C-alpha positions as CSV (number, residue, x, y, z in Angstrom):
1,R,-2.3,1.0,-16.2
2,Q,-0.6,3.4,-13.9
3,I,-0.3,3.1,-10.1
4,T,-0.6,6.3,-8.0
5,A,1.5,7.0,-5.0
6,K,-1.7,6.8,-2.9
7,Q,-2.3,3.3,-4.0
8,V,1.3,2.3,-3.3
9,L,1.1,3.8,0.2
10,S,-2.2,2.1,0.9
11,A,-0.8,-1.2,-0.2
12,Y,2.3,-0.7,1.9
13,I,0.3,0.3,5.0
14,A,-2.1,-2.6,4.6
15,K,0.9,-4.9,4.3
16,S,2.5,-3.4,7.4
17,L,-0.7,-3.8,9.4
18,T,-1.1,-7.5,8.3
19,A,2.6,-8.1,9.0
20,T,2.4,-7.1,12.7
């Protein structure tokens, strides 16, 4: 299955939020 840039950004943002 393909991953959209939107999903990548969402995951990245979520990871950043949890990282802080």
